[in-house]
C-alpha positions as MATLAB code, in Angstrom:
seq = 'MDFQSMSDKAILAELGARIQRRRLALNITQIDLVNKAGVARKVIQNIEHGSNSSIKGFIRTLRALGSIDVLDQILPVTGPSPLELAKLKGRQRHYASGRKKKDGLKEGSV';
ca = [
      14.963    1.562   -6.084;
      15.880    0.794   -2.494;
      12.760    1.837   -0.590;
      14.067    0.134    2.550;
      16.742    2.772    3.047;
      14.444    5.710    2.223;
      12.571    7.862    4.730;
       8.780    7.905    4.712;
       8.884   11.434    3.282;
      11.187   10.329    0.447;
       8.953    7.360   -0.375;
       5.863    9.589   -0.482;
       7.718   11.989   -2.794;
       8.783    9.139   -5.099;
       5.270    7.637   -5.236;
       3.830   11.090   -5.927;
       6.292   11.686   -8.739;
       5.412    8.311  -10.269;
       1.683    9.059  -10.068;
       2.273   12.434  -11.707;
       4.407   10.878  -14.485;
       1.696    8.268  -15.104;
      -0.976   10.978  -15.297;
       1.089   13.047  -17.714;
       1.963    9.996  -19.844;
      -1.774    9.393  -20.211;
      -2.216   13.111  -21.067;
      -4.719   13.604  -18.232;
      -5.046   16.949  -16.463;
      -5.404   17.111  -12.698;
      -8.992   18.291  -13.158;
      -9.793   15.325  -15.414;
      -8.224   12.975  -12.869;
     -10.203   14.607  -10.055;
     -13.431   13.984  -11.958;
     -12.505   10.447  -12.935;
     -11.297    9.463   -9.444;
     -14.097   11.247   -7.588;
     -11.733   12.996   -5.185;
     -10.984   16.626   -4.383;
      -8.239   18.375   -6.336;
      -6.303   18.778   -3.079;
      -6.094   14.962   -2.824;
      -4.386   14.735   -6.222;
      -2.120   17.670   -5.402;
      -1.145   16.109   -2.059;
      -0.390   12.746   -3.645;
       1.686   14.266   -6.452;
       3.635   16.484   -4.054;
       4.368   13.638   -1.647;
       2.191   15.078    1.108;
      -0.023   13.060    3.403;
      -3.117   11.647    1.762;
      -5.626    8.969    2.557;
      -5.257    5.418    1.331;
      -8.756    5.706   -0.116;
      -7.706    8.717   -2.212;
      -4.586    6.886   -3.348;
      -6.625    3.828   -4.362;
      -9.165    5.935   -6.250;
      -6.322    7.701   -8.046;
      -4.655    4.409   -9.010;
      -7.979    3.085  -10.275;
      -8.647    6.240  -12.325;
      -5.169    5.947  -13.885;
      -5.769    2.283  -14.759;
      -2.999    1.236  -12.382;
      -4.941   -0.508   -9.620;
      -3.370   -3.858  -10.572;
      -0.004   -2.725   -9.156;
      -1.406   -3.498   -5.712;
      -1.015   -7.203   -6.481;
       2.684   -6.604   -7.084;
       3.066   -4.617   -3.870;
       1.209   -7.040   -1.620;
       0.700  -10.393   -3.331;
      -1.844  -12.760   -1.895;
      -0.094  -15.267    0.318;
      -1.544  -18.423    1.690;
      -0.340  -20.764    4.363;
       2.506  -23.109    3.503;
       1.753  -26.836    3.232;
       3.292  -27.369    6.694;
       1.127  -24.651    8.213;
      -1.938  -26.186    6.553;
      -1.135  -29.538    8.139;
      -0.787  -27.895   11.572;
      -4.041  -25.974   11.152;
      -5.955  -29.069    9.993;
      -8.087  -27.081    7.551;
      -8.740  -24.128    9.866;
      -7.697  -20.599    8.988;
      -5.224  -18.686   11.135;
      -6.565  -15.383   12.513;
      -3.916  -14.242   15.004;
      -0.151  -14.024   15.222;
       1.367  -16.054   18.035;
       3.728  -13.287   19.130;
       7.449  -13.498   19.784;
       8.735  -15.402   22.784;
      11.372  -14.031   25.118;
      14.275  -16.150   26.287;
      12.546  -16.912   29.598;
       9.649  -18.585   27.746;
       7.085  -15.821   28.266;
       5.530  -14.001   25.363;
       6.315  -10.334   24.912;
       3.646   -8.140   26.453;
       2.592  -10.789   28.991;
       3.247  -10.402   32.679;
];
């Protein structure tokens, strides 16, 4: 599926439909999922209908469905490349350097 070309609303709807299909495949009612996830029924309804919901509610729902491991596929842990490690000399990077404009100044600086 090409999420890049989809609107936010379409992505929410697709994720909600997938959550609902997963719940139904496991033969779990919304009420059972509510109890297992420790969230309000409205949270499950919002997620399944592609409405706004909190990340915390989404995470609890994934965990209750036994699907929390998909987060590793979505956002895999990345470390610095060997070249970056050599530049950092063992230190950890905490900030982005920002993009430079053509005149040599960083964006946002005056």
